[in-house]
C-alpha positions as semicolon CSV with decimal commas, in nm:
position;residue;x (nm);y (nm);z (nm)
1;M;1,329;-4,272;0,706
2;G;1,110;-4,435;0,443
3;S;1,304;-4,674;0,207
4;T;1,326;-4,630;-0,169
5;T;1,091;-4,903;-0,200
6;D;0,804;-4,730;-0,006
7;N;0,516;-4,643;-0,240
8;W;0,469;-4,271;-0,287
9;Q;0,106;-4,271;-0,181
10;D;0,182;-4,449;0,159
11;I;0,468;-4,189;0,201
12;A;0,230;-3,899;0,130
13;K;-0,047;-4,000;0,344
14;Q;0,192;-4,038;0,620
15;K;0,336;-3,707;0,558
16;Q;-0,008;-3,545;0,572
17;Q;-0,077;-3,722;0,899
18;D;0,251;-3,602;1,037
19;I;0,197;-3,244;0,963
20;K;-0,162;-3,261;1,107
21;A;-0,042;-3,411;1,436
22;A;0,225;-3,139;1,490
23;I;-0,086;-2,894;1,537
24;P;-0,150;-2,907;1,917
25;S;-0,492;-3,018;1,987
26;K;-0,581;-2,698;2,146
27;W;-0,524;-2,527;1,808
28;V;-0,731;-2,757;1,603
29;I;-1,027;-2,556;1,466
30;P;-1,344;-2,686;1,630
31;D;-1,595;-2,802;1,360
32;E;-1,847;-2,532;1,463
33;K;-1,555;-2,255;1,397
34;L;-1,468;-2,429;1,057
35;P;-1,568;-2,197;0,779
36;S;-1,798;-2,396;0,515
37;E;-1,615;-2,510;0,200
38;S;-1,843;-2,262;0,020
39;Q;-1,673;-1,969;0,228
40;A;-1,387;-1,870;-0,029
41;D;-1,237;-1,580;0,176
42;V;-1,056;-1,686;0,499
43;S;-0,853;-1,404;0,549
44;N;-1,005;-1,246;0,836
45;F;-1,049;-1,571;1,042
46;L;-0,794;-1,456;1,305
47;S;-1,036;-1,158;1,399
48;E;-1,372;-1,305;1,346
49;S;-1,322;-1,642;1,454
50;G;-1,320;-1,566;1,842
51;L;-1,030;-1,852;1,902
52;F;-0,779;-1,568;1,911
53;T;-0,742;-1,315;2,207
54;N;-0,699;-0,955;2,144
55;R;-0,348;-0,955;2,231
56;E;-0,272;-1,262;1,991
57;I;-0,433;-1,048;1,715
58;E;-0,233;-0,752;1,808
59;I;0,106;-0,946;1,781
60;V;0,043;-1,084;1,440
61;S;-0,111;-0,767;1,302
62;T;0,180;-0,556;1,398
63;D;0,448;-0,505;1,141
64;A;0,782;-0,660;1,192
65;L;0,993;-0,347;1,266
66;K;0,763;-0,221;1,565
67;T;0,767;-0,582;1,680
68;L;1,133;-0,611;1,679
69;G;1,149;-0,270;1,859
70;Y;0,934;-0,407;2,137
71;L;1,149;-0,735;2,156
72;S;1,473;-0,551;2,161
73;K;1,363;-0,364;2,440
74;G;1,212;-0,648;2,633
75;T;0,891;-0,485;2,630
76;W;0,734;-0,785;2,420
77;K;0,852;-1,157;2,485
78;S;0,986;-1,362;2,209
79;E;0,803;-1,657;2,356
80;D;0,453;-1,468;2,366
81;V;0,513;-1,342;1,989
82;T;0,639;-1,686;1,874
83;L;0,334;-1,865;2,046
84;A;0,104;-1,617;1,847
85;Y;0,255;-1,663;1,535
86;C;0,272;-2,037;1,568
87;K;-0,114;-2,044;1,662
88;A;-0,184;-1,835;1,367
89;A;0,011;-2,054;1,132
90;A;-0,168;-2,360;1,270
91;A;-0,502;-2,206;1,154
92;A;-0,372;-2,065;0,826
93;H;-0,263;-2,454;0,758
94;Q;-0,602;-2,596;0,854
95;L;-0,782;-2,365;0,618
96;T;-0,506;-2,316;0,338
97;N;-0,275;-2,633;0,346
98;C;0,011;-2,415;0,343
99;L;0,300;-2,575;0,548
100;S;0,517;-2,854;0,459
101;E;0,681;-2,867;0,812
102;I;0,591;-2,746;1,170
103;F;0,838;-2,753;1,463
104;F;0,637;-2,550;1,715
105;D;0,805;-2,672;2,026
106;E;1,153;-2,618;1,895
107;A;1,047;-2,260;1,790
108;I;0,912;-2,165;2,131
109;A;1,216;-2,328;2,300
110;Q;1,448;-2,091;2,067
111;A;1,219;-1,801;2,150
112;K;1,270;-1,862;2,553
113;E;1,653;-1,848;2,467
114;C;1,621;-1,534;2,291
115;D;1,431;-1,387;2,602
116;D;1,684;-1,520;2,834
117;Y;1,964;-1,361;2,607
118;L;1,821;-1,042;2,651
119;Q;1,791;-1,060;3,028
120;K;2,130;-1,177;3,076
121;H;2,337;-0,947;2,834
122;G;2,110;-0,630;2,810
123;R;2,120;-0,652;2,430
124;P;1,941;-0,835;2,146
125;K;2,094;-1,115;1,980
126;G;2,075;-0,948;1,657
127;P;1,863;-0,731;1,433
128;F;1,597;-1,022;1,424
129;H;1,595;-1,086;1,759
130;G;1,322;-1,329;1,871
131;F;1,127;-1,261;1,553
132;P;0,950;-1,546;1,378
133;I;1,044;-1,594;1,030
134;S;0,870;-1,836;0,799
135;I;1,101;-2,030;0,523
136;K;0,998;-2,185;0,195
137;D;1,043;-2,575;0,185
138;N;1,334;-2,592;-0,038
139;F;1,565;-2,423;0,224
140;N;1,773;-2,666;0,448
141;I;1,710;-2,659;0,817
142;I;1,917;-2,924;0,988
143;G;1,676;-3,217;1,116
144;K;1,403;-3,097;0,885
145;P;1,317;-3,260;0,535
146;S;1,336;-3,055;0,233
147;T;1,060;-3,238;0,059
148;I;1,008;-3,025;-0,230
149;G;0,674;-3,186;-0,314
150;I;0,841;-3,531;-0,389
151;A;0,784;-3,836;-0,202
152;L;1,114;-3,974;-0,178
153;L;1,241;-3,693;0,011
154;A;0,973;-3,652;0,249
155;N;1,157;-3,840;0,524
156;T;1,509;-3,728;0,474
157;P;1,632;-3,473;0,748
158;A;1,881;-3,219;0,609
159;T;2,229;-3,257;0,772
160;Y;2,317;-2,883;0,709
161;N;2,115;-2,549;0,684
162;S;2,111;-2,362;0,358
163;T;2,347;-2,039;0,380
164;I;2,062;-1,808;0,411
165;V;1,905;-2,004;0,701
166;D;2,249;-1,958;0,887
167;L;2,244;-1,568;0,831
168;I;1,874;-1,549;0,940
169;L;1,952;-1,740;1,291
170;Q;2,245;-1,553;1,324
171;A;2,070;-1,251;1,311
172;G;1,846;-1,394;1,599
173;A;1,534;-1,488;1,405
174;V;1,303;-1,793;1,537
175;L;1,202;-2,032;1,286
176;Y;0,896;-2,234;1,335
177;V;0,762;-2,352;0,982
178;K;0,831;-2,413;0,635
179;T;0,595;-2,381;0,349
180;N;0,436;-2,557;0,085
181;V;0,591;-2,584;-0,263
182;P;0,483;-2,738;-0,606
183;T;0,645;-3,057;-0,724
184;A;1,039;-2,994;-0,762
185;V;0,971;-2,637;-0,687
186;M;0,903;-2,611;-1,078
187;L;0,535;-2,522;-1,121
188;G;0,358;-2,202;-1,146
189;E;0,108;-2,335;-0,864
190;T;0,166;-2,455;-0,549
191;V;0,037;-2,820;-0,566
192;N;0,220;-3,156;-0,543
193;N;0,155;-3,519;-0,481
194;V;0,282;-3,555;-0,116
195;T;0,120;-3,253;0,083
196;G;-0,137;-3,146;-0,194
197;R;-0,247;-2,822;-0,296
198;T;-0,221;-2,464;-0,106
199;L;-0,523;-2,256;-0,143
200;N;-0,534;-1,872;-0,157
201;P;-0,691;-1,741;0,179
202;L;-0,855;-1,437;0,000
203;N;-1,028;-1,679;-0,219
204;R;-0,982;-2,062;-0,171
205;S;-1,090;-2,140;-0,517
206;L;-0,825;-1,964;-0,667
207;T;-0,433;-2,024;-0,652
208;S;-0,194;-1,862;-0,413
209;G;0,079;-1,886;-0,700
210;G;0,388;-2,081;-0,712
211;S;0,633;-2,187;-0,642
212;S;0,642;-1,968;-0,327
213;G;0,258;-2,017;-0,272
214;G;0,278;-2,180;0,064
215;E;0,485;-1,841;0,186
216;S;0,222;-1,621;0,027
217;A;-0,070;-1,787;0,152
218;L;0,056;-1,788;0,515
219;I;0,146;-1,420;0,490
220;A;-0,177;-1,320;0,353
221;F;-0,373;-1,517;0,625
222;G;-0,175;-1,352;0,908
223;G;0,026;-1,632;1,005
224;S;0,367;-1,480;0,922
225;R;0,495;-1,097;0,860
226;I;0,819;-1,210;0,676
227;G;0,885;-1,517;0,500
228;V;1,167;-1,634;0,275
229;G;1,096;-1,761;-0,083
230;S;1,253;-1,824;-0,397
231;D;1,234;-1,715;-0,783
232;I;1,394;-1,925;-1,081
233;G;1,081;-1,978;-1,332
234;E;0,886;-2,291;-1,407
235;N;0,747;-2,481;-1,695
236;T;0,426;-2,628;-1,741
237;I;0,208;-2,781;-2,029
238;F;-0,149;-2,809;-2,108
239;T;-0,307;-3,041;-2,338
240;R;-0,559;-2,880;-2,609
241;E;-0,742;-3,204;-2,720
242;A;-0,968;-3,011;-2,977
243;V;-0,663;-2,965;-3,203
244;Y;-0,453;-3,260;-3,083
245;E;-0,145;-3,066;-3,007
246;L;0,074;-2,979;-2,709
247;T;0,138;-2,607;-2,629
248;C;0,394;-2,535;-2,384
249;Y;0,389;-2,223;-2,163
250;A;0,700;-2,088;-1,977
251;I;0,621;-1,972;-1,639
252;G;0,842;-1,779;-1,425
253;G;0,793;-1,570;-1,117
254;S;0,810;-1,798;-0,816
255;L;0,826;-1,501;-0,576
256;R;0,634;-1,245;-0,781
257;I;0,336;-1,430;-0,898
258;P;0,258;-1,566;-0,537
259;A;0,281;-1,199;-0,426
260;A;0,066;-1,073;-0,656
261;C;-0,199;-1,338;-0,632
262;T;-0,223;-1,253;-0,250
263;G;-0,158;-0,863;-0,251
264;I;0,169;-0,864;-0,069
265;F;0,505;-0,738;-0,149
266;T;0,809;-0,901;-0,269
267;I;1,171;-0,850;-0,448
268;R;1,342;-1,087;-0,680
269;P;1,690;-0,976;-0,675
270;S;1,959;-1,042;-0,924
271;A;2,158;-1,359;-0,889
272;G;2,444;-1,317;-0,640
273;R;2,287;-1,044;-0,408
274;F;2,131;-1,260;-0,166
275;P;2,302;-1,613;-0,087
276;H;2,140;-1,915;-0,245
277;C;2,406;-2,165;-0,137
278;R;2,292;-2,505;-0,034
279;A;1,929;-2,463;-0,130
280;R;1,759;-2,784;-0,260
281;S;1,642;-2,788;-0,635
282;G;1,450;-3,024;-0,843
283;L;1,685;-2,945;-1,109
284;A;2,032;-2,936;-0,933
285;G;2,313;-2,811;-1,144
286;Q;2,088;-2,615;-1,366
287;E;2,243;-2,281;-1,412
288;A;2,156;-2,128;-1,723
289;V;1,877;-1,953;-1,548
290;M;2,001;-1,874;-1,187
291;S;1,745;-1,930;-0,892
292;V;1,756;-1,658;-0,627
293;N;1,587;-1,601;-0,307
294;G;1,419;-1,326;-0,140
295;P;1,155;-1,198;0,111
296;L;0,797;-1,182;0,084
297;A;0,619;-0,957;0,340
298;K;0,281;-0,730;0,418
299;T;0,480;-0,410;0,379
300;L;0,780;-0,259;0,174
301;E;0,922;-0,134;0,479
302;E;0,979;-0,505;0,588
303;I;1,106;-0,619;0,269
304;V;1,392;-0,326;0,286
305;F;1,470;-0,401;0,649
306;Y;1,496;-0,797;0,581
307;S;1,736;-0,714;0,273
308;K;1,942;-0,466;0,454
309;T;1,983;-0,708;0,740
310;I;2,087;-0,989;0,518
311;I;2,343;-0,779;0,307
312;D;2,489;-0,630;0,623
313;Q;2,591;-0,963;0,720
314;K;2,828;-0,966;0,418
315;P;2,677;-1,297;0,266
316;W;2,990;-1,301;0,028
317;L;3,191;-1,432;0,317
318;H;2,947;-1,730;0,327
319;D;2,868;-1,803;-0,040
320;P;3,125;-1,788;-0,331
321;K;2,858;-1,679;-0,575
322;C;2,744;-1,364;-0,378
323;L;2,839;-1,015;-0,494
324;P;3,064;-0,827;-0,235
325;I;2,847;-0,518;-0,254
326;P;2,737;-0,384;0,095
327;W;2,430;-0,204;0,156
328;R;2,407;0,137;-0,015
329;T;2,193;0,419;0,063
330;V;2,047;0,589;-0,246
331;E;1,877;0,941;-0,241
332;P;1,537;0,876;-0,420
333;K;1,488;1,087;-0,728
334;R;1,217;1,331;-0,730
335;R;1,098;1,250;-1,067
336;L;1,145;0,895;-1,222
337;K;1,126;0,806;-1,558
338;L;0,928;0,481;-1,641
339;A;0,870;0,292;-1,934
340;V;0,499;0,106;-1,948
341;M;0,483;-0,228;-2,100
342;W;0,106;-0,295;-2,162
343;N;0,146;-0,606;-2,261
344;D;0,424;-0,845;-2,353
345;G;0,323;-0,891;-2,749
346;L;0,177;-1,261;-2,646
347;V;-0,103;-1,214;-2,369
348;M;-0,270;-0,915;-2,281
349;P;-0,347;-0,883;-1,902
350;T;-0,692;-0,956;-1,815
351;P;-0,932;-0,681;-1,759
352;P;-0,862;-0,626;-1,402
353;V;-0,501;-0,630;-1,432
354;A;-0,516;-0,394;-1,736
355;R;-0,733;-0,141;-1,503
356;A;-0,480;-0,162;-1,224
357;L;-0,208;-0,075;-1,459
358;R;-0,392;0,214;-1,606
359;E;-0,471;0,368;-1,278
360;T;-0,114;0,304;-1,140
361;V;-0,005;0,486;-1,462
362;E;-0,235;0,751;-1,395
363;K;-0,155;0,834;-1,020
364;L;0,246;0,822;-1,142
365;K;0,159;1,099;-1,402
366;A;-0,024;1,294;-1,161
367;S;0,256;1,271;-0,903
368;G;0,513;1,443;-1,184
369;H;0,671;1,126;-1,293
370;E;0,727;1,081;-1,679
371;L;0,578;0,749;-1,843
372;V;0,674;0,620;-2,183
373;D;0,554;0,321;-2,372
374;W;0,787;0,007;-2,387
375;E;0,799;-0,220;-2,682
376;P;0,821;-0,569;-2,551
377;T;1,088;-0,697;-2,780
378;G;1,237;-1,021;-2,709
379;H;0,988;-1,144;-2,471
380;K;0,848;-1,413;-2,717
381;E;1,204;-1,537;-2,750
382;A;1,260;-1,524;-2,379
383;R;0,978;-1,727;-2,307
384;D;1,071;-2,012;-2,532
385;L;1,450;-1,994;-2,430
386;L;1,333;-2,038;-2,068
387;R;1,116;-2,337;-2,147
388;R;1,374;-2,513;-2,345
389;M;1,659;-2,477;-2,085
390;F;1,439;-2,613;-1,805
391;I;1,357;-2,951;-2,008
392;A;1,722;-2,974;-2,152
393;D;1,817;-3,294;-1,932
394;G;1,521;-3,470;-2,062
395;A;1,354;-3,468;-1,703
396;K;1,641;-3,683;-1,567
397;S;1,687;-3,482;-1,256
398;I;1,301;-3,509;-1,167
399;R;1,261;-3,875;-1,295
400;K;1,536;-3,991;-1,056
401;L;1,338;-3,841;-0,783
402;L;1,013;-3,982;-0,889
403;E;1,081;-4,319;-1,023
404;P;1,212;-4,510;-0,681
405;T;0,893;-4,453;-0,518
406;G;0,665;-4,498;-0,824
407;E;0,567;-4,144;-0,782
408;P;0,396;-4,015;-1,135
409;F;0,458;-3,674;-1,285
410;R;0,194;-3,450;-1,199
411;P;-0,030;-3,346;-1,504
412;E;0,112;-2,989;-1,508
413;M;0,432;-3,135;-1,592
414;G;0,378;-3,275;-1,929
415;S;0,652;-3,072;-2,086
416;Y;0,903;-3,234;-1,855
417;E;0,754;-3,608;-1,881
418;K;0,759;-3,584;-2,284
419;S;1,115;-3,379;-2,303
420;Q;1,402;-3,547;-2,493
421;E;1,745;-3,492;-2,321
422;M;1,978;-3,232;-2,514
423;G;2,327;-3,245;-2,586
424;V;2,612;-3,040;-2,438
425;Y;2,652;-2,846;-2,782
426;E;2,297;-2,787;-2,809
427;M;2,279;-2,669;-2,432
428;W;2,574;-2,439;-2,527
429;Q;2,401;-2,270;-2,802
430;L;2,077;-2,181;-2,584
431;Q;2,321;-2,000;-2,359
432;V;2,436;-1,825;-2,659
433;E;2,096;-1,735;-2,748
434;R;2,045;-1,632;-2,381
435;S;2,337;-1,388;-2,381
436;D;2,261;-1,256;-2,718
437;L;1,900;-1,171;-2,573
438;Q;2,048;-1,031;-2,278
439;K;2,260;-0,790;-2,483
440;S;1,985;-0,677;-2,706
441;Y;1,755;-0,616;-2,440
442;L;2,002;-0,396;-2,264
443;D;2,044;-0,220;-2,577
444;H;1,677;-0,162;-2,588
445;W;1,671;-0,038;-2,248
446;N;1,973;0,202;-2,316
447;S;1,795;0,337;-2,638
448;V;1,557;0,514;-2,380
449;E;1,744;0,805;-2,261
450;E;1,767;0,796;-1,848
451;L;1,533;0,514;-1,821
452;D;1,485;0,426;-1,439
453;G;1,276;0,128;-1,475
454;I;0,977;-0,066;-1,640
455;L;0,632;-0,094;-1,518
456;C;0,436;-0,419;-1,641
457;P;0,187;-0,660;-1,469
458;T;0,336;-0,931;-1,273
459;S;0,082;-1,150;-1,422
460;P;-0,197;-1,129;-1,678
461;Y;-0,407;-1,266;-1,397
462;S;-0,530;-1,118;-1,048
463;S;-0,535;-1,474;-0,956
464;V;-0,703;-1,777;-1,134
465;E;-0,864;-2,097;-1,057
466;H;-0,688;-2,369;-0,958
467;G;-0,542;-2,559;-1,252
468;K;-0,573;-2,263;-1,498
469;L;-0,259;-2,062;-1,446
470;E;-0,130;-2,120;-1,796
471;Y;0,128;-1,815;-1,841
472;G;0,389;-1,663;-1,662
473;G;0,582;-1,469;-1,957
474;Y;0,561;-1,145;-1,797
475;T;0,789;-1,257;-1,493
476;G;0,954;-1,531;-1,675
477;A;1,153;-1,303;-1,925
478;Y;1,325;-1,126;-1,641
479;N;1,413;-1,454;-1,478
480;L;1,621;-1,505;-1,805
481;L;1,727;-1,161;-1,808
482;D;1,834;-1,180;-1,454
483;Y;1,710;-0,843;-1,383
484;S;1,601;-0,742;-1,024
485;A;1,220;-0,683;-0,978
486;V;0,953;-0,599;-0,724
487;S;0,615;-0,702;-0,701
488;F;0,358;-0,466;-0,514
489;P;-0,012;-0,444;-0,453
490;C;-0,169;-0,132;-0,613
491;G;-0,483;-0,125;-0,370
492;I;-0,714;-0,195;-0,664
493;K;-0,945;-0,504;-0,628
494;A;-1,111;-0,686;-0,934
495;D;-1,465;-0,627;-0,984
496;E;-1,660;-0,831;-1,185
497;K;-1,920;-0,542;-1,288
498;V;-1,636;-0,320;-1,374
499;D;-1,386;-0,567;-1,511
500;A;-1,611;-0,754;-1,758
501;A;-1,429;-0,990;-2,032
502;Y;-1,306;-0,805;-2,360
503;S;-1,562;-0,732;-2,600
504;G;-1,437;-0,784;-2,961
505;H;-1,085;-0,874;-2,831
506;N;-0,832;-0,975;-3,110
507;P;-0,604;-1,202;-2,949
508;L;-0,216;-1,149;-2,954
509;S;-0,138;-1,526;-2,981
510;E;-0,289;-1,853;-2,895
511;F;-0,157;-1,825;-2,539
512;D;-0,391;-1,520;-2,537
513;V;-0,688;-1,722;-2,618
514;Q;-0,623;-1,956;-2,348
515;V;-0,572;-1,723;-2,069
516;Q;-0,852;-1,499;-2,173
517;G;-1,083;-1,800;-2,186
518;S;-0,955;-1,918;-1,864
519;C;-1,068;-1,620;-1,684
520;E;-1,427;-1,621;-1,821
521;S;-1,578;-1,906;-1,637
């Protein structure tokens, strides 16, 4: 364990070396097989590199439900499945920098125990029997650090598991990696001073989002099928030197934005649905906006299966904040009524996202569903409230974690670094504003008769260059409202020939100017 007098740069250097050393030499990608730095898309590396056997590719390409069926019957061995995922995760990290902790040997030993259990008892250990699941860095696993992108915490092993980790293990899963997060888990992009920046395997010049960007990159690459992330909201600041002012952007959507950036599925549940007890936070004790956790996966069926498995374990018996609501099967309505939010009143979705929304609406209409327009009332206020709540302590929580090792604030964290502590009364007034906004939004919802849901962009970007994710108001509003939300791929890819920059665009705000400008380069 490093002492509090260790320099953050030395800690970071050692941490990166430790992660690199945890990859077996036989899985280190040879120089002649490494994609060039100019090769943006590495998402097909597993099948095209020649470094993976057909069997390994079959395993990591098979959806979780089929794999679990094979594992529960003994048709496939957990040891073989775990080895394939560990090898794929090793490649993913070397090409995208997506991992924060690697414990392959322990995972393989755990997989062997699952195989032995099945042979001895004739039944699987649980619904996740022998299946590898990846875990975001901020969830505690005994014996593993929860670094959350901060040098001080890089060498401090957890002494207890997060509740969600206990439930996953009790269901028979194998844990093999923890995935990278931004500093204090509070940025819209996955970058920190300790383990660095995670890249998007679909285009390494673009972000994989944050704060669950390590998870989204790993899954999109093929190194995991189901991963656990979290979602609260983040806050970043950018300096616009031309006018000598600081503009704050509320970013929210730590599950949804990474999923959108990498074309996978996720669900952000309302607080109390999945257990979040004993997870590590960079803003410990902040509960004006509740953090939640949820799965990320390649398919919707995997999201549903994971969710049912967790709920069926009655998490309310383990986490006092979980609601005692059993899993319920709902008969799908043949005809949905959905409100479409074309923009949030502050930022227009960029051309490829706008096209994806239009085409999705057209497909829904063609399938017989009813679509109505949604006025984004309250979104500006929600964005501003979210920002003020996250800096209410004057960054004391984060500063106390950075100062002992001399670690600086990341440049993206200017709003924290420059913030002033708010008094108790002022904080309570923010919570009054939040509650009033929640009631107003509910009234707005109820004003549309028999409304089933709201359809809107996850983000104004399909993805964006590193350092340019300047806005997350679309998702952040629903963090403040605490609405459950799903992010899903719609099968539409950005095309520079089709999705040209807006001509004669009348910006909705200064934020809109920044966002559209960041996507023109």
